[in-house]
C-alpha positions as CSV (number, residue, x, y, z in Angstrom):
1,M,148.1,-27.3,53.8
2,G,147.8,-23.6,52.8
3,N,151.5,-22.8,53.6
4,C,153.4,-21.2,50.8
5,H,150.3,-20.7,48.8
6,S,152.0,-19.0,45.8
7,S,154.6,-21.7,45.2
8,G,152.1,-24.5,45.9
9,S,149.7,-23.2,43.3
10,Q,152.5,-22.8,40.9
11,L,153.7,-26.4,41.5
12,L,150.2,-27.7,41.1
13,A,149.8,-25.9,37.7
14,L,153.2,-27.3,36.5
15,V,152.3,-30.8,37.5
16,Q,148.9,-30.6,35.7
17,C,150.8,-29.6,32.6
18,G,153.4,-32.4,33.0
19,Q,156.3,-30.0,33.2
20,T,158.7,-32.2,35.2
21,S,161.8,-30.0,35.1
22,A,160.1,-26.8,36.1
23,A,158.2,-28.6,38.9
24,K,161.4,-30.0,40.3
25,E,162.9,-26.5,40.4
26,V,160.0,-25.2,42.4
27,L,160.3,-28.2,44.8
28,E,164.1,-27.5,45.3
29,Q,163.4,-23.9,46.1
30,H,160.2,-24.4,48.1
31,P,160.0,-28.0,49.5
32,V,156.9,-27.1,51.5
33,A,155.0,-26.7,48.3
34,A,154.7,-30.5,48.1
35,C,152.1,-30.3,50.9
36,Y,149.9,-27.7,49.2
37,S,146.3,-28.4,48.4
38,T,143.3,-26.5,47.0
39,Y,140.6,-25.3,49.4
40,V,137.4,-26.8,48.0
41,E,138.5,-29.9,46.0
42,R,141.5,-30.5,48.2
43,N,143.5,-31.4,45.2
44,S,147.3,-31.6,45.6
45,P,150.4,-32.0,43.4
46,L,150.9,-35.6,44.5
47,L,147.3,-36.5,43.7
48,V,147.6,-35.1,40.2
49,A,151.0,-36.7,39.6
50,A,149.9,-40.1,40.8
51,G,146.6,-40.0,38.9
52,R,148.4,-39.1,35.6
53,G,151.3,-41.6,36.1
54,H,154.1,-39.0,36.4
55,Y,156.4,-41.4,38.2
56,R,159.4,-39.1,38.5
57,L,157.2,-36.3,39.9
58,V,155.7,-38.6,42.4
59,Q,159.2,-39.5,43.7
60,A,160.3,-35.8,43.7
61,I,157.1,-34.6,45.6
62,V,157.4,-37.4,48.2
63,E,161.1,-36.6,48.8
64,A,160.4,-32.8,49.1
65,A,157.6,-33.5,51.6
66,V,159.8,-35.6,53.8
67,I,162.5,-32.9,53.7
68,A,160.0,-30.1,54.6
69,Q,157.9,-31.9,57.1
70,G,159.7,-35.0,58.3
71,A,158.6,-38.6,57.6
72,A,155.6,-38.7,60.0
73,R,154.1,-35.4,59.0
74,A,154.8,-36.0,55.3
75,K,152.7,-39.2,55.4
76,Q,149.8,-37.3,57.1
77,R,149.9,-34.1,55.1
78,C,151.1,-35.3,51.7
79,I,151.4,-39.0,51.0
80,N,148.1,-40.1,52.6
81,H,146.3,-36.8,51.9
82,T,142.8,-37.3,50.3
83,N,140.7,-35.1,48.1
84,N,137.1,-34.2,48.7
85,K,136.1,-37.6,47.3
86,G,138.3,-39.5,49.7
87,H,140.8,-40.5,47.0
88,S,144.4,-40.8,48.0
89,A,147.4,-40.8,45.7
90,L,147.6,-44.6,46.0
91,I,143.9,-45.0,45.1
92,L,144.3,-42.7,42.0
93,A,147.4,-44.6,40.8
94,C,145.5,-47.9,41.1
95,M,142.4,-46.6,39.5
96,N,144.3,-45.4,36.5
97,G,146.7,-48.3,36.2
98,H,150.0,-46.6,37.0
99,A,151.9,-49.6,38.5
100,Q,155.3,-47.8,39.0
101,C,153.5,-45.0,41.0
102,V,151.8,-47.7,43.1
103,E,155.0,-49.4,44.0
104,S,156.8,-46.1,44.7
105,L,153.9,-44.9,47.0
106,V,153.6,-48.1,49.0
107,C,157.4,-48.3,49.5
108,N,157.2,-44.7,50.9
109,G,154.5,-45.4,53.4
110,A,151.3,-44.8,51.6
111,S,148.5,-46.5,53.5
112,P,146.4,-49.1,51.6
113,L,143.7,-48.9,54.3
114,V,142.3,-45.5,53.1
115,L,138.7,-45.7,52.0
116,D,137.0,-43.5,49.5
117,N,133.8,-41.7,50.4
118,S,131.3,-43.1,47.9
119,R,131.7,-46.9,48.1
120,H,134.3,-47.4,50.8
121,N,136.7,-48.9,48.3
122,T,140.3,-49.4,49.1
123,A,143.1,-49.0,46.5
124,L,142.9,-52.8,46.0
125,H,139.2,-52.6,45.2
126,W,139.8,-49.8,42.6
127,A,142.6,-51.8,41.0
128,A,140.4,-54.9,40.7
129,S,137.5,-52.8,39.3
130,A,139.7,-51.3,36.6
131,C,141.2,-54.8,35.8
132,R,144.7,-53.6,36.7
133,S,146.4,-56.8,37.4
134,E,149.9,-55.2,37.4
135,C,148.8,-52.7,40.1
136,V,147.4,-55.5,42.2
137,Q,150.7,-57.3,42.0
138,R,152.7,-54.2,42.8
139,L,150.4,-53.4,45.7
140,L,150.3,-56.8,47.3
141,G,153.5,-58.4,46.1
142,S,156.0,-55.6,46.6
143,A,158.7,-55.6,49.2
144,A,156.8,-53.1,51.2
145,T,155.6,-54.2,54.6
146,F,153.2,-52.8,57.2
147,Q,154.2,-52.3,60.8
148,M,151.4,-52.7,63.3
149,Q,151.0,-50.9,66.6
150,S,152.3,-54.0,68.4
151,G,155.5,-53.8,66.4
152,E,154.7,-56.8,64.2
153,V,155.6,-56.5,60.6
154,V,153.3,-58.1,58.0
155,R,152.8,-58.1,54.3
156,I,150.3,-55.6,52.9
157,A,148.0,-58.5,51.8
158,D,147.9,-59.9,55.4
159,I,147.3,-56.6,57.3
160,P,144.5,-57.4,59.8
161,C,141.8,-54.8,59.5
162,F,138.1,-54.4,60.5
163,D,135.7,-55.4,57.8
164,E,133.0,-53.0,56.4
165,D,130.5,-53.8,59.2
166,N,133.3,-53.6,61.9
167,S,132.1,-57.0,63.1
168,M,135.4,-58.9,62.8
169,L,139.0,-58.7,61.7
170,V,139.9,-59.9,58.2
171,K,143.0,-59.8,56.0
172,F,143.3,-56.6,53.9
173,V,143.1,-58.7,50.7
174,D,139.7,-60.1,51.8
175,R,138.2,-56.9,53.0
176,H,134.6,-56.0,51.8
177,N,133.6,-52.6,50.4
178,G,130.3,-50.8,50.9
179,W,128.7,-53.0,48.3
180,G,129.7,-56.1,50.3
181,L,132.2,-57.3,47.7
182,T,135.9,-58.2,48.1
183,A,138.4,-57.4,45.4
184,L,138.2,-61.0,44.2
185,H,134.4,-60.8,43.7
186,I,134.9,-57.6,41.7
187,A,137.6,-59.1,39.5
188,V,135.5,-62.2,38.8
189,F,132.5,-60.0,38.1
190,K,134.6,-58.0,35.6
191,G,135.8,-61.2,34.0
192,S,139.5,-60.3,34.4
193,T,141.4,-63.6,34.7
194,S,144.8,-61.9,35.0
195,T,143.5,-59.8,38.0
196,V,142.0,-62.9,39.6
197,R,145.3,-64.8,39.2
198,A,147.2,-61.9,40.8
199,L,144.8,-61.8,43.8
200,L,144.9,-65.6,44.3
201,R,148.7,-65.6,44.0
202,N,148.8,-63.0,46.9
203,G,146.6,-64.8,49.3
204,A,143.0,-63.8,48.4
205,S,140.5,-66.4,49.7
206,S,138.6,-68.2,47.0
207,S,135.9,-69.1,49.5
208,C,135.2,-65.5,50.7
209,A,131.4,-64.7,50.6
210,T,129.6,-61.4,49.9
211,V,127.9,-59.6,52.8
212,A,124.9,-57.4,52.9
213,P,125.7,-54.1,51.3
214,S,125.7,-50.9,53.4
215,I,125.5,-48.7,50.3
216,S,122.8,-48.9,47.7
217,S,123.1,-49.2,43.8
218,C,125.2,-52.4,43.9
219,P,125.6,-53.7,40.3
220,V,125.9,-57.3,41.4
221,S,122.6,-59.0,41.8
222,Q,123.9,-62.1,43.7
223,P,122.5,-62.4,47.3
224,A,124.6,-62.3,50.4
225,G,126.8,-65.3,51.0
226,S,127.7,-65.7,47.3
227,T,131.3,-66.8,46.6
228,P,133.3,-65.9,43.6
229,L,132.3,-69.3,42.1
230,H,128.7,-68.3,42.3
231,M,129.5,-65.2,40.2
232,A,131.5,-67.2,37.7
233,A,128.6,-69.7,37.4
234,A,126.0,-66.9,37.0
235,A,128.1,-65.5,34.2
236,D,128.5,-68.9,32.6
237,D,132.2,-68.4,32.6
238,I,133.8,-71.8,32.4
239,G,137.4,-70.5,32.4
240,M,136.9,-68.4,35.5
241,A,135.2,-71.3,37.3
242,R,138.0,-73.6,36.4
243,L,140.6,-71.1,37.7
244,L,138.8,-70.9,41.0
245,L,138.5,-74.6,41.3
246,E,142.2,-75.1,40.5
247,A,143.1,-72.6,43.2
248,Q,141.0,-74.6,45.6
249,A,142.7,-77.8,44.6
250,S,146.2,-76.4,44.9
251,S,145.6,-74.6,48.2
252,P,148.1,-75.8,50.9
253,Q,145.4,-75.4,53.5
254,A,142.2,-77.3,53.8
255,V,139.5,-75.4,51.9
256,P,135.8,-76.3,51.9
257,D,134.5,-77.4,48.5
258,L,133.4,-74.2,46.8
259,R,130.8,-76.2,44.8
260,R,129.0,-76.9,48.1
261,A,128.9,-73.3,49.3
262,V,125.3,-72.1,49.8
263,N,124.3,-68.4,49.7
264,A,121.5,-66.6,51.6
265,S,119.0,-67.9,49.0
266,G,120.0,-71.5,49.6
267,Q,121.6,-71.7,46.2
268,R,124.8,-73.6,45.3
269,P,127.0,-72.4,42.3
270,A,125.4,-75.1,40.1
271,D,121.9,-73.7,41.0
272,V,122.7,-70.3,39.5
273,A,124.5,-71.6,36.4
274,R,122.7,-71.9,33.1
275,A,121.3,-75.3,32.6
276,A,122.2,-75.4,28.9
277,N,126.0,-75.5,29.6
278,S,126.6,-79.2,30.3
279,L,130.3,-78.8,30.8
280,L,129.9,-76.1,33.5
281,A,127.2,-78.2,35.1
282,H,129.6,-81.1,35.2
283,M,132.3,-79.0,36.8
284,L,130.0,-77.6,39.4
285,D,128.5,-80.9,40.4
286,P,129.7,-81.4,44.0
287,E,129.3,-85.2,43.6
288,Q,132.0,-85.2,40.9
289,P,135.7,-85.5,42.1
290,L,137.4,-82.1,41.9
291,A,140.3,-83.4,39.9
292,A,138.0,-84.9,37.3
293,A,136.0,-81.7,37.0
294,T,139.1,-79.5,36.5
295,A,140.6,-82.0,34.0
296,A,137.5,-81.9,31.9
297,A,137.6,-78.1,31.9
298,A,141.3,-78.2,30.9
299,A,140.6,-80.5,28.0
300,A,137.8,-78.2,26.7
301,A,139.6,-74.9,27.5
302,P,141.7,-74.6,24.3
303,R,138.5,-74.7,22.2
304,S,136.4,-72.4,24.3
305,G,136.6,-68.7,24.5
306,L,134.8,-65.4,25.2
307,L,133.9,-63.1,22.3
308,L,133.4,-59.5,23.4
309,Y,131.5,-56.8,21.6
310,P,131.0,-53.1,22.4
311,G,127.8,-52.8,24.4
312,S,127.7,-56.5,25.5
313,Y,129.9,-58.1,28.0
314,G,130.5,-61.6,26.6
315,V,129.1,-64.2,24.3
316,P,130.5,-67.8,24.5
317,V,131.7,-69.1,21.2
318,S,133.7,-72.1,20.1
319,L,137.2,-71.8,18.6
320,A,138.5,-74.1,15.9
321,G,142.1,-75.1,15.1
322,N,144.3,-72.1,15.6
323,A,143.7,-70.0,18.7
324,G,141.7,-66.9,18.0
325,T,139.9,-68.1,14.9
326,A,136.2,-67.7,15.7
327,V,133.6,-70.2,14.4
328,W,130.4,-68.2,13.9
329,G,127.3,-69.7,15.3
330,S,125.2,-69.8,18.4
331,G,123.0,-67.0,17.0
332,L,125.9,-64.6,16.3
333,G,125.0,-64.4,12.6
334,D,127.3,-64.4,9.5
335,G,129.6,-61.5,8.9
336,A,129.8,-60.4,12.5
337,V,133.1,-58.7,13.2
338,P,134.7,-59.6,16.6
339,V,136.3,-56.9,18.6
340,Y,138.3,-59.2,20.9
341,V,138.5,-63.0,21.5
342,Q,139.8,-64.1,24.8
343,L,140.9,-67.7,25.2
344,R,140.4,-69.5,28.4
345,Q,143.6,-71.6,28.6
346,G,145.4,-73.1,31.5
347,G,148.7,-72.1,33.1
348,A,149.7,-69.3,35.4
349,A,152.8,-68.0,33.6
350,A,153.6,-64.4,34.0
351,A,153.8,-63.9,30.3
352,A,150.3,-65.2,29.8
353,D,149.0,-62.9,32.6
354,A,150.6,-59.9,30.9
355,R,149.1,-60.8,27.6
356,W,145.6,-61.1,29.1
357,A,146.0,-57.9,31.0
358,E,147.1,-56.0,27.9
359,Q,144.2,-57.3,25.9
360,E,141.7,-56.6,28.6
361,H,143.0,-53.0,28.9
362,A,142.7,-52.6,25.2
363,L,139.1,-53.7,25.4
364,L,138.3,-51.4,28.2
365,L,139.9,-48.5,26.3
366,M,137.8,-49.3,23.2
367,R,134.6,-49.5,25.2
368,S,135.5,-46.1,26.8
369,I,136.0,-44.6,23.4
370,L,132.7,-45.9,22.1
371,Q,130.9,-44.6,25.1
372,T,132.5,-41.2,24.6
373,I,131.5,-41.1,21.0
374,F,127.9,-42.1,21.9
375,S,127.8,-39.3,24.6
376,A,129.1,-36.8,22.1
377,L,126.4,-37.8,19.5
378,Q,123.7,-37.5,22.2
379,A,125.0,-34.0,23.2
380,A,125.1,-32.9,19.5
381,Q,121.5,-34.1,19.0
382,Q,120.3,-32.2,22.1
383,A,122.1,-29.1,20.9
384,L,120.4,-29.3,17.5
385,S,117.0,-29.8,19.1
386,A,117.6,-26.8,21.3
387,A,118.7,-24.6,18.4
388,A,115.6,-25.6,16.4
389,S,113.4,-24.8,19.3
390,R,115.0,-21.4,19.7
391,A,114.6,-20.7,16.0
392,A,110.9,-21.6,16.1
393,L,110.3,-19.4,19.1
394,R,112.1,-16.5,17.5
395,Q,109.9,-16.9,14.4
396,R,106.7,-16.9,16.4
397,Q,107.8,-13.8,18.3
398,Q,108.5,-12.0,15.1
399,E,105.2,-12.9,13.6
400,Q,103.4,-11.8,16.8
401,L,105.3,-8.5,16.8
402,A,104.5,-8.0,13.1
403,A,100.8,-8.6,13.8
404,L,100.9,-6.2,16.7
405,L,102.4,-3.4,14.6
406,G,100.0,-4.0,11.8
407,S,102.6,-4.9,9.3
408,E,101.8,-7.0,6.3
409,Q,105.0,-9.0,6.3
410,P,107.3,-10.3,9.0
411,L,109.8,-7.8,10.4
412,A,113.0,-9.6,9.5
413,G,115.0,-6.5,10.0
414,L,114.2,-6.1,13.7
415,A,117.3,-7.9,14.9
416,S,119.6,-5.7,12.8
417,G,118.2,-2.4,14.1
418,R,116.4,-1.2,10.9
419,R,114.1,1.8,11.2
420,V,110.5,0.8,10.6
421,A,107.6,3.3,10.2
422,L,104.5,3.0,12.2
423,G,102.4,3.5,9.0
424,S,101.9,1.2,6.1
425,H,104.6,-1.0,4.6
426,H,105.3,1.7,1.9
427,E,106.8,3.8,4.7
428,Q,109.4,1.3,6.0
429,G,112.8,2.9,6.4
430,S,111.5,6.4,6.8
431,R,111.9,8.7,9.8
432,I,108.8,9.8,11.7
433,H,109.1,13.2,13.3
434,F,106.7,14.4,15.9
435,G,106.2,17.4,18.1
436,S,103.7,20.1,19.1
437,S,105.2,22.7,16.9
438,G,106.0,22.7,13.2
439,A,103.4,20.1,12.4
440,G,102.6,21.7,9.1
441,S,106.2,22.6,8.1
442,S,107.1,22.0,4.5
443,S,110.7,20.9,5.4
444,H,109.5,17.5,6.7
445,R,108.5,14.7,4.4
446,R,105.2,13.2,5.6
447,S,102.8,10.7,4.3
448,N,99.1,11.2,4.5
449,R,99.0,9.5,7.9
450,E,101.7,11.7,9.6
451,P,99.4,14.6,10.7
452,A,97.4,12.2,12.8
453,I,100.6,10.9,14.4
454,A,101.8,14.5,15.0
455,A,98.5,15.5,16.5
456,A,98.6,12.5,18.9
457,A,102.1,13.3,19.9
458,G,101.3,16.9,20.5
459,A,98.5,16.0,22.8
460,T,101.0,14.9,25.3
461,G,102.2,18.4,25.8
462,A,105.8,17.8,24.7
463,T,106.3,21.2,23.1
464,G,109.3,22.0,21.0
465,T,110.5,18.4,20.9
466,T,111.2,16.4,17.9
467,G,112.4,12.8,17.7
468,T,112.9,9.7,15.7
469,V,111.2,6.4,16.4
470,I,113.7,3.6,15.9
471,I,112.6,0.0,16.4
């Protein structure tokens, strides 16, 4: 991708600055610049444009790449190009929530099967992790299709692909990442109902189970074989559990009862739930009819919610009367100020999904801002501590130097280049001349200690030389 290096680097700089008009002029004159990438980080104009949501630039770069390289080579060298982290333009667009860029890329042949280097995440995993329900919908529900080698055309959600351990073929929407999680597991773990709805709407299996991770540092502590309902139960999330059970009840295919699913530790969802929540325990009881369990949850849902604070993921509270009015209790304390109250209500309307998505994104943004402020305060504290340590060290060095020179007070003027006599403190600022000749000359002002200094200097044999000692 090093062709046309000059125009490519110029295009990359313009895209980074968001200068759409100037970038399009470069693409018109040098279409091959669309395939440029840096040497070490392998960054490209399309990666930057997709990651920052420059939708029109994404379209212009893709068109220029097809003109310069042809459709097949453009996919390889530009559209599906990855940086040194394994991130493609589609992954970056999903990661940062740029739904228009996602749809444009998949409609122009961007592969959803690209895996990143660190966690083996697909673009769908990244969209679920960032709670980007609109990106999930554009990726799985768009008009784009995938043509297999056999010539069969399938929806993106239904692409058959090898799972993480290469043991079997699964649908793309149900593929596990390196942590052994599907996109649905991640969305349930994040508590994003809008993302879970988008995944279920596009064919994600509510009965999919986690597998043993191939990469360490997985944030989910559930053992292998856990379903999304296990995660909802462990989080004490009644609304999420109800959503998953309703998806099971409305599935056109025969689905095993999620409440009877057993993980590798022999636990059912009811076993990992908190015993104090009687409503959740009733819902997860496999002996109860599924319709009765979901009906009980639906009756309680308008009065239950999730109160989110910075630094904590969620605290269940009760809501009275009007939606969004919190009734303080359950150890929250009087005077607590809620950041966000999310109601767990029924219905799968698109407007409700959009509202939940917007609120969830606002919460994520607020948490990110608070984390940035906390990091800045930590950095400032470290800088102040380092400055104090340097000042103390400098003071000790000055005191040691003053003691070495026999001075009666710290030499505060050393850093400014002041002349300091080697005699007593009464001689500071004077010039000390030495040499083998002229030791008794009356033109030189000397103290009563200077003859000894001159004699010592003359003993070295430096005849006819005078100088000034400057410290």
